[in-house]
N, C-alpha and C positions, 0 to 999 in steps of 0.2 A: 504494500500500500504506500502510495506517495501522497504528499500534501503540497498543494500549490495554491497560493492565495487563500480563498475561503473554501476550498473543496478538497476532498480526498478522492483519489483515483488509483486505478490499477493499470500497470504498464503491460501492454501486449507485445506483439511482434513488431519488428521494424518494417515500415512501409517503404515503397519505392522512392518517396520524396524525403527519405532519411528522418522521418518523424515516427514516433511510436504510436501504435494503437492505444486508445485510452478507453477504459471501461469503468463503469460505476460500481462494479462488483468484481469479486475475484473468480467467479464461475466455479466455486468449489462445491456448491450444492447442485446436484442434478435436478432438472425439471421433473415435476411429478405429473403423471398421467392421471388427472383427477377424474376422467370419465370412467376409468377402471376402478378407482378407489371408491367411487359412489355407486358401483354396480350398474352402470349404464352402458348400453351398447349404442354406438352412434356411427353413422356413416360420415360424420364430419372429419375433416382433415386436421382439426384442432384437438388438443388434448383436454380441453375443458370447454364449458359452455358459459354463457353470460350469467346464468343462474349461479354458477360457482363464484364468479366475481362478486355478485350481490351478497352471497352468504358470507364470504370472507370479509367484505367491506363492513357488513353489519357486525361481525365479531370484533372487528377492529374499531368500531364506532366511527367509521368514516362515512360522512353523509354522502349518499349516492342517489342521484335522481334517476330512478328506474325508467322514467319516460324518455330519457335521453340515451338509454342503452342502444347500441348499434350492433346488429349481427356481425359476427366475424366474417371477413371476406377480403378480397384483394383491393377493393376500393373502400376507403374509409373517409367519412365526412368529419372534418375538424376545422374549427375557427372559420367556417364559411367556405372552405375549400374541399374538393374531393381529391383525396390522395390515392392515386392508383399505384400500388406497390409493384405490381408485375410490369407495367409499362414505364414506371418511373417518371410519371407526369403528375402535375398538379393543375387542377382547373377550378374555376369559380362555380359554385353550386348554382343550379338553375334558379332556385328561389332568390338567391342573392342577385343574379343577373336581372331578374324582373324588378326587384326592389331598387337596385341602383339605377336602372334605366328609368324607372318611374320617378326617382328623385331628380334625375337630370331633366326630364320632361317638365316636372313641376318647377324647377329652377327657371327654365326658359319662359314659362307662363307668367312669372312674376317680373315686374319691371324694377323693383327695389328690393335690396337684400340687406339683412342685418349681419353683424359679425358672426352670430350663431349660425345663420343660414350658410355662410361661406365655410365655416369650420366643419359643419355636418357634411356638406357635399364634398369638401376636400378630403375629409377623413375616409369617407366611403371609397372615393376614387383612388386615394393613396393605398388603401387596403388591396384593391384589385391589382395595383402595380407590383405586388409581391409575386403574382403569377404572370403578369404582362408588364415587364419592366419598361418596354417601349412607351407605355402610357404615361410615364413621368414627364415626358416632353410636353404633353398636353395639359399639365397642371400648372404651368408657369403663370398663366393669366390669373388663376385663382390665388396663387402665391402673391402676385402683385396686389390683388385686392386685399389680401390679409394685411399687407403692409400699410395700406390706406387707413385701416382701423387703428393703427398704433396709438395715435394721440386722441382719437375720438371713437372709443369702442361701442358707444351706444347710438352713434349716428348711422342712419340707413344709407 
C-alpha cells in the first residue's frame, strides 16, 4: 500500500508509458459468486443481482434509492450519460437531449434573460461538452454574456 496526498493506493504492473497501474484495493480477497451463495440459478453473466446490492446496502445502513436501480448490462446510465462499456463510447441520454433542446428553444423564445437564465443554459450545454467537446466552441457567446452580469447580477 502506498500513500500519496490524501489517498492510499496499491501499485500494479508497469504500463507502456512507464507509469504504474494504480488500484484502490490490493485484490487479495477473491470475488464471491453471490448467486450460488443465495441458492439461485441464473442465466445472467453476472455473479450477483441488484437485489444482492440492496441487501448489502441495507446491512451497511447505506441509503439506497431502489427506484434508481439499473439492471446490469453493457450500457449503463450515469450522470445523464449512457456509458457503453463494450463499444467504449459515451452518449447523452435521450431524455437529456429532449430536455436540453427544449431549454434552448425556450431561450430563443425569450427576448430578455437574467443571470440565472444564462447560468442554467450554460450549465446544461457545458455538461453535454463532456461527450461532445467540439461544442465548447459554441459556448463562447454565453460566456461573454456571463461577463456582462459581473457588476450588475440582477439586471436583465
